[in-house]
N, C-alpha and C positions, 0 to 999 in steps of 0.2 A: 431571358437570353442566356444561352449556355456560356459557362465560364471557359477561359483558356485551358487547354488540356495540360495536365501536369506532366513533367518529364518522366519517361519510363526509368525504372531503376531495377536492379537485380540484387539478390542477396538479402541478408537479414537486417541491413542497416535501416534505421528509422530516419524519418525526415529530419529530426533534430540532430542525429549523428551526421547527416549529410551537410546540412547548411545552417543549422541552428535555428530553423524556423519550421513552423507547422505547415503541412501541405495546404495549398489554397483549396477551399471548398465553399460550396454554397451555404449561405446562412440566411435564414428568413428573419428579417428584423421584427416580424410580428410574433416571433417566438422568443422565449426568455433564455437565449443561449449566450448571454453576455452582453447583448444589446438591449436597449429599451425598445418597446414596441414602436414600430414606425408611426402609426397613427397618433400615439401618445406624444411623440416628438413633434409631429406636425401641429397638434393641438396646442402644445406649450408654446411653440414658436409663434403660431398665429395669435394666441392670446397676448403675447408680448408685443406683437406688431400692432394689434388694435389698441393696446394701452398706450404705446408710444404715439400712435396717431392722435389719440385724445390729448396727450400732453402737448403735442405740437399745435393742435387745433386751438387749444385754449391758452397757448403760450405760457404754460406753467413755468415760473422761474426756478432757479436753483441748480446747484452743481449735480445733485442726484439725477435730475431730469437730463442734464447734459450727458452724464456717463451712460445712463440707461438708454437714451435714444441713440447715442453713438453706437452702442453694442448692437442694438436692434437694426439700425440703419445699414450696417455692414454685414448683416446676417440674413434678414428676411428676404430681400429681393433675390439674392444669389441662391438661397436655399429653395425658393419657390421654383427655380429652374433646374438646379443641379440634382434635386431629388429624383428626377425622371431618368437620370443617367445611371445605368447599372454597371457593375464591374469595377467601380472606383474603390480604391482603398480609402479608409477613413481619413488618413492624412491628406490625400489628394482632394477628397471631398471638402474638407475644412478649408484648405488653402484656396481652392477654386471658388468656393462659396463666397469667401471674403473678396476675392478678386473680381468676380462677376458682379457683386453688389457695387463695387467701386466703379466698374465700367458703366453700369446702368446709370448710376448717379452722375457720372461725368458727361455721358451723352445727353442726358436730360438737361443738365446745367448748361452745357454748350448751346443746346437748342434755344434755351431761354435767353442767354446773353446775346447770341447772334441775331435773334429776332427782336430783341429788346422787350420781350414779353416776360418780365421778371416777376413771377409769383411763387417764390420758393416755398413758403409755408403751405400754400394750397396744393402745390404739386407734390411736396413731401408727404403730406397727409394722403393724397390720392395713391401714391406709390405704395405706402405702407398698407393701406386698406385693400388695394387690389391684390398685392402679393399675399397678404394674410388670408384674404378670402379664398384665394386659389388653393391654399393649403387645406382648407376645409372642404372645398368642392371636388377637387380632383385628387384621386388616390394614386400615388405613384408606386411602382414596383419596389419591393423591399429586400433585394439581395445585394450583398456587397462582400468582396473578399476582405479578409482580415489583414491587419498590419503585422500579424504574428499571433502567437497564442494569447498574449495580452492579459491573461488572468491567472492568478495563483490559486484559484479555487480548486479544492481537491488535493492540494499539496500543502499540508499544515506548516511544514518548515519554511517553504517559500513564502507563504502568507505571513508568517511571523516576521520574517526578514523584511518584507515589504512594509509592514506596519511599523517596525522599528525604524526603518529608514525615514518614513514620513514623520515620525516623532522627532528624530534627530534634525530633519529638515526644518520643522517648526522652531526648534531651538536655534538653528543657524539663522533663520529669518529674524528672530527676536534679537540675536546678537548683532546682526547687520543694522537693524533699526536703532538699537542702543548706540552702536558706533556712529551712525549718522547724527544722532542727537548730540554726541560729544565732539563732533567734527567742527572746527572753526569755520565760520561763514564770512569772516571779515576779509581784509586785504590779504592777497596771496603773494607769495614770493615766486622766484623764478622756477622753483620745483613744483609749483601748482598745488594740487591737493594731496600729493604723496606724503609730505610730512604732516599734513593737517589731519589725516585720517586717524581716528582712534584705533587702538589695537583690536577692539571688538569688531570694527569694520572688516579688517583683514581676516579675523577668525571666522566671521559669518560667511564671507565669500569663499574662504578656503574650505570650510566644511561642506558648503553647497557644491563646490567643484568635486570634492571627493565623493559625494553622494551621486553625482552624475557619472563618475567613473565606475562606481559600484553597480549602478543601474545598467550601464552599458555592458559590463562584464556578465550580468545576469540575463541580458536580452536574449530572447524575447519573453522571458518568464513573466515579467510584469511591466507593461508599458507605463503605468502610472508611476512606477519607481524611477523612471528616467524622465518622463515628461514634466513632472512637477519640479524636480530639482533643476532641470534645464531652464524651465520657465522662470524659476526664482533667480537663477544665475543671470539670465538676460536682464531681468529687472534690476538686479543689484548692480550690474556693470553699466547699463545704459540709462538708468534713471537717477543714479547717484548725483551726478553733476547738476542735473536739472533741479533736483529736489533741494540742493544746497545753494543754488543760484538765486539771487534776489529778483531776477527778471529772466525771461527767456534768453538763453545763451546765444552766442555768435552774433556779432554786430551785423553781418551781412544777411541774416535771416529777416531783418526788419523790412527790407525792401519787399520781400515776399509777403509779409504781413500787410504792408501798405497796398500792394496790388489787390490782395483779397478784400481788404476793407473798401477799396475804391469800387470794386465790382459789386460788393454788398450794397453800397450806397447808390451807385449809378444804375445797377441792374443791366449793365451792358459793358462792352469793351470798346476802346478806341485804339485802333492799330497804329496811330501816329504818335501815341504817347511813348511807347518803348516796345522792346521785343517781347516782353511778357504778355502784352495785350495782343500780340500776334500769335502767341502759343499759350492760350489761356486755359487749357484743359485742367491742369492742377488747380489753378486759382478759382475757376468757376465751380469746380466740384467742392473745393474748400468753402467757398461762399455759401453754397447750398447746404453743406454740412453744418456750417455755423448757424444758419437760420433754423435748421431742424433741431439743433442742440439748444437753441436759445442763447447762443454766444455770438453776438454780431460783431464783436471785435476779435480778430484772429489772435491778438495777444493773449487772450484768455485760454486758448487751447494749443497754441503753437509749441509750447514747451513739452507737450506730451508726445509730439510726433516722433521723437528719437526712439523712445522705448517701444512705441507702437510699431514702428517700421522694423525695428530689430526683431520683435516677436514674429511679425508676419514673414520677414525674410527667412528666419530660421525654420518656420513651418514649410515654406516653399522649398528650401534646400533639402529638408528631410523628405518631402514628398517626391522630389526629383530623384533623390538617391534611392528611394524605394521603387521607383519605376525602372531603374537600371540594375538593381541588385535585390536578391531575395533575402539577404542576410540583414536582420534588423540592426545588428551592431554597426554595420557599415553606415546605415542612414543616421543613426544616433551620433556616431563619431563625426560624420560630415556636418551635421547641424552644430555640434559642439565646436568642431574645428573652425567652421565659418564664423561663429560667434566670437571665439577667442582670438582670431586673427584679423578681425575687422577693425583695424586701428585707424582707418582713413578719415573717420569723423564725417561720413556722408549720411548718417542717420539723423536728419534734422528736417525741419519744415521747408521743403524745397521741391521743385519740379523734378530734379534728378533723382531724389529719393523715391518719389512717386513713380517715375518711369522705370527705375530699377526693379521695384517690386512687380510691376506689370510685365516687365521683360522675363522675370523668373516664371511668372504665371504662364506666359506665352510658351516658354520652353517646356513647362510641365504639360500643357495641353498637347503640344506637338509630340513629345516623347510618349505620352500615354495613349493617344488615339491614332496617331498618324505614322506609326512605324511601318517601314516597308523593306523590301529586298533590294539591295544595291546591285550595281553592275557586277558581272562575273569577275572582272579583274579586281574589284574591291574585295570580293569574297576570297579570292586567292591570297590577297594581302593578309586578310584576317587569319587564314590558315598558316601562312608562311611564318608569321611572327609568333605563333604558338610553339611551345616545346614539342619535340617529336612525340612524346608519349600522350600528348593531349590532342593530337590530330586525328586520332581514331574515335569514331562515334561511340564505339563500345566502351572505350575508356571514359569518355565524357559522361556516360550514363551511370557508371559504377564508382568512379574515383571521386572521393570527397573534394579533392583539390580542384577538379574541373567542374563538378556539378554546380557549384555556387556561381560560376561565371561563364559557362559555356553557352555561346549564343545559340548554336544549332540544337543543343540539348534542351533548351528552355524556350519553347515557342511562346509561352505566356510573357516572356521578356523580349526576346529578339524580334518576334513577329507579331507583337501584341495587336497591331492595328487590324490584322486579319480577323480577329475575334469580334469586332464591333460591326453592327449592321451599317448599311450605307447611310441611313438617316443620321446615325450618331456620328459617323465620320464627317458628313457634310456640316453637321452642327459644330464639330470641332474645327473644321476649316473656317467656318464663319466666326468662331470664337477667336482663333488666331488673328484673323484679319481685323476683328473689332478691337482686340488688344493692341495690335499694331497701330490702328487708326487713332486710338486714344493716346498712345505714346507719341505719335507723330505730332499731335496738336498740343502736347504738353512739354516736350523737351527737344532741343535741337540735335543732340548727339546720340541719345539712346536708340532711336529708330534705325540708325545706320549701323550700330553695333548689332542690333537684332538681324539686320539684313546680312551682315558679314557672317553671322553664325548659322542662320537658317538656310540662306540661298545655296551654298555649296552642298549642304546635307540633303536638300531636296533635289538638286540637280543629279547627284550620283545615286539617289534612290533610297537613302536611309530614311527619308521622310517622304510621304506621298500626300498629295499629287506633286509631280515634279515642278509644276508652275507655282507652287506655294510661295517660294522665295521671290519669284518675279512679281507676284501679286503684292507682297509686302513692299517691294521696291517701288512699284507703281504708286502705292498710297503715299509713300514718303516724297516722291518726286512731284506728284500732283499737288501736294500742299506746299512744297518748297517753291515751285515756279512763281506763284503770285507774290511770294515774300522774298524772292531772290534778290531783287535790287536793294531792298532794305537791309537784308542780311549782309550782302556784299559791301554796301557802303558803310555800315556801322561796325561790322566785325571782320568781314572777309571770310570767304568759304575755306580758304587754305592759309595756314600760317607759314607754309614752306614745305618742301619735299625732302628735307634733311631728317631722316628717321632718328639719327643720333641726337641732333639738335632738338627735335621735338620731344624726345624722351628725357633730355637732361635740362631743358630750359626751366629756369627758376626765377620768378619775379624778384626784384630787389627787396621788396617788403618781406619776402618769405625766407631770406637768407638767415641761417642760424649764426648767432654771434656769441651767445653766452655759453657757459659750460653746461648748463642744464639743457639748452636747446641742442647742443652737439651730442650730448649723451642720449637725448630722446631720438635724434636722427640715427644714432647707432643701433638703438633698440629696434627701431622701425625696420632697418635693413636686415638685422638678424632675424626678426620675426618673419619678414617676407621671404627671405632666402630659405628659412627652415620649412615653411609651409609649402612653398613652391617645390623645393627639393623633395620633400617627403611625398607630396602629391604626385610628382612626376614618377617617382619610384613605384607608387601605387598603380599608375597607369601601366607601367612596364610589367609589373607582377600580374596584373589582371590579364593583359594581353597574352603573356607567355603561358598562362594557365588555361587558355582556351576561351577567354572572354574578349577576344579581339574586337568584336563588333561594339560592345559597350565601351571598351577602352578608347577606341578610335573616335567614337561620337563625343564622349566627354572630353577627350584630349582636344578635339577641335573647338568645342565650346569654351575651353579655357584659353586657347591660343588665339582664336579669331579676333577678340577685341584689340589685340596689339596692332592689328593692321591699320587702325585709325591713326597711328603715328606716321603713316606714310604721307599724310598731308596736314595734320593738325596737332598742335601742342595743347590746345584748349586753354590758353592762358597760363600754361604751366601746370594745370590740373589734369591734363590728359593721362599721365601715367598713374595718377591716383584712381581715376575712373577705370582704367584698364585693369589695375590690380583688383578692384572691387568686383568687376564683372567676371574676372578669371577666378577669383577666390572661391566663389560658390562651387566651382567644378574641381578646382584643386582640392577642396575639402572632401569631395567624394573620393578622389584618389587617395587621400589620407586614410579614409575608411577602408578602401581596398587593400592598402599596404598592410594593415594590421589584421584584417578579418577575412581576407579572401583566401580561403583554402589552407588555413593553418590548423594542422591536426592537434598540435600541442596548445591547448587553449590558454594555458598559463603564460606562454610566451607572448601571445597577442595582448593579454591583459597587462602584463608588465610593460611591454614596449609602448603600447598606446597610452598607458597612464603616464609614463615618463614624458612622452611627447606632449601630451595635453597639459601637464603641469608646467613644462617649459614654455609652451605657447601662452598659457594664462599669465604667467609671471611677466613675460615680455610685454604682453598686452597692457597690463595694469600700469607698468612704468611708462609705456609709450602714450597711452590714452589720457592719463590724468595729469601728466607734466605740464602741458601747455595751457592749463585752465586759466591762468592769470590773464592771458591775452584774449580769452574767449568769452569773458563775462561782460555783461552790461549792467550798470547799476540801476536800481529802481528809480532814483531821482533823475538820472539822465533820461530815462524812458518817459517819466512823467513830464519833464520839461519839453521833450520833443513832441509829446502828444498835445501839450498846451500850445506850442508853437504852430503845430499843424492846424489847430482850430482857429488861429489868428490869421493865417496866411490869406493874402489877396493877390490877384493877378499882378505880376511884375515884381513881387517882393523878392528879396535876396537874403540868403544866409551865408555870411562870409566866414564865419568861424563857429564851429560846432563840434561837440563830441559825438561819437556814435551812440545810439542811432540817430539819424536825421530824418530819413524818409520812413514814416511809420503809419501815417493815417491816410484817409480818403482824399485829402487835398494834395497828396504828393505830386500830382502832375503839374501843379502850379510852380514847382521848383525845377521843372524840366523844359520850360518854354524857351529859355535862353541858356547858352552854354555857360555863361558867367554866374548863373544864379547860385550854384553850389560850390563855387570856388572857395578854397580856404586861403588864408593869408600866405601860406608857404609858396603858393604859385607866384607870388610877387616879391616876397622878401627872403624866400629860402629859409634855410636853417640859421636864423639870425642869432648871433652871439652878442649883439649889442642892443641897446635900448631902441624901442620903436616909439616914435612920437605920435601923439594923437593926430597931428597934421598929416603924417604919413598914411595913416589909416583912412582919413578923410579923402586924401588924394586918390588912393586906390579905389575907394568906393565911387567917387565922382567920375573917374575916368571910364567906368563901366557904362554910365549913362542909361541906367535901367529906370523904369518909371515908378516903381514901388519903393517901399521902405526897405532898409537893410537891418538885419538882426545879427548881433554878435553874442555868442553864448560862452560863458565861462563856468566850469564846474570843478569840484574838488578832484574828481577822477582825472580830468584833463590836466590839472596842475601837476598831478603825479605822473601821468603817462602822456604828457604833451607831445613828446617826440614821436610816439607811436601813433597817436590819434590824429593829430593835426600837423605834424611835421615841424613843430616849433619847440625850441627848448623851454622847459617849464619855467626857468628863471625869467625868460622874456615875458611870459604871460603874467608872472607875479608882479612885474613892473607895469605892464601895459594896463591891466584892469583898473587899478586905482586911478590912473590918469583919465581913462574913459569915464569913470564914475564922477570925476570932478568937472568934466567938460560939459558946458551947457548945450552942446550939440548932440549929446548922447543921453537918452532917457532910460532909466532903469524901469523895465516893464514887468519883470518877473524876478522873484527872489524867494527861493525855497530854503535858503540857508546853504544848501549844497550846490545849487545851480543859480546863476544870475544871468539874465538876458537884458541886453541893451539895444535900444532902437534908434536908428539914425534916419532922418527924413532926407531922401535924395533931393 
């Protein structure tokens, strides 16, 4: 299939002089021009797929099997399909391979749980075998554009610099690991991990960040000199807290673990249990993944979700940026800026994290394959916002400032969809709708953000066909209708139509009270304003330099999520979700600001480095300060798992630390509203003693048929007010009284956690 035509240019300027990138050209992957032979890649991936299938079939235990099969599971199915698509950049191919694998797994898992035909291992083996066999049977075309020059071969100095950078990176990773080993893992104060980190942790992260900046300044001389440091930085930032935590972090993640464990055990979903069973895409896919990995308790792998999603999101942001910009440094800056400004803590084991990654994949598919020409009045706006000297097509072809961003001068960017055959375009339309369908059945908010972003772009013609957004809307509404009454009764479709109120609503539990919390809030605001402000300036610069089409598209992608505030606060989290969805595209504006048409390269290097250092510094302070509130102790987790195994219908848990809902029996605690009440619902923030008779009276008045469990733990004694709404001193007096009472039997005691049982 012919590649998109390169923009015409005149004069002696080289492609590197013009936009810092090599001209796009055909490359046969079967030749040794920097790529491994295509058939060799297929054979290696197929061999890995067959080996993973054997491990799953024989249920080989061990962590090595888990990591290996996970890597194969998210690669082989997607690669089996994506290798037939020509014209994709390597970054887009990697991102979409992972995304397509996830979509396939989710559709298969949903089919099994909805039909109650739950045979995850057999189906997992079948998928791996079929996908791997297809790699050997059908030979795919082997041409793909490059993400840039990508290799320092033939340039000895550049190659030496790359090797030296990788050596320094190895030292930085060692320093980070050494710093982790020296970081305290015990009780944390109000400043979280910040004072606990060893100086070596800061040194390792700082050097890695500097290597990222050096690599971006050299882009596209060597992709590996940017990709490896950026990967290492993401791991350092988003794996640190999980590696230091004694159990998967975030108390609210355990409800997600419980739902997954329930599906793993039951092999089906029950829509009357909770809303998660009505939107089970993420949980079903996770349950299937756990079976394939040999990890049937989601606790064993939930802690890795944060760093895995951060890596995938960075790849997707980079790939989207490469779709709207030829300059490699723009894309690398976007990926780094997105990583460094993502303070919202949404990278964890959850449906929203799952849905966000698929949303980025949806945008990537649409911008890569489905670009079109908008209405004439829109094209006039594109021309009007450009500076006068960039409105001339001749200038756009020869002027460096315009060449990098001019829509009309770069048909491979602005009109990319015209270069793909009809079959490929229809496959892309199907992929967009499949991604939307999986998002719809996985999360309640994300599909509507996708509609808000894609529908207007398709209606005015930036994306084709024009009915694409309407098709996405139909999918969301068709799934919402049978669930409408439940959603309306339990949560409500709208929290109000006060935009300001929805944007500023903060739950009482989230109000900052300590000096550290208020400082963290200030850092968050500074970081958000900095990135949004610089990204906005980048949109303006891009548009004024002739790139109005790309600037308007990305500007809309960054602004549209805010429209959700017209009717929803999402429990006070709406603004955080909006920031996350917008951040991916403000980060692209950040890249445009520094690298779009700057003739003096040193100015871009200095300015972007200062901005990135400021962003990274603010991120570290904002991200690691709240850690004390985000941890779950190992002994609280073990006690909750023990309790889940003991539960019978009608049992009640009146007092418990987080987590409580963690295992497959969690639905037993949702049958009656009173089953998970804590004592504060009845006695409030007590400052006086609570008698045993008071507790018995509270339990008896609920008139529930089963037993009642009360849990006490050392962590609850310390953070009683936060966890159960009772002053710790009240718990210190109450527990000894319960222990002496003949009506309460101690049924669990690990030293750190004690559980008492009361027969109703």
